[in-house]
C-alpha angles and dihedrals in degrees: 000000000000117000125192131176126221126198114260116236118193140172115265094256092054095040093050092055093051093043095046096236132107121265089240090055089052091052090046091054088051096046093048089050094240085127112057123233111244092017107053099016141012140196105247095223096029090249125111096238095053129098120283127231124197124221102228094188093056093042091050089053089049089053090051093047093048091048091052091048093048092049096044113014094161092063092060092049092053095048 
């Protein structure tokens, strides 16, 4: 059996619950371009006025990476 994993894209209300942050914080991260278009979020129809879905797997990894950096910034500089 072949298994493959796809990224999970969810609406902001669903994503915020799974990620443990408020929906408004999620939108703030998007609007300030902390979250990258095409990586952390997408337009559903590919057009700017369409709904947005958030990639919870990529955002969770961003949370992990930021936590590591905050706790040990020197390690990232040396790498």
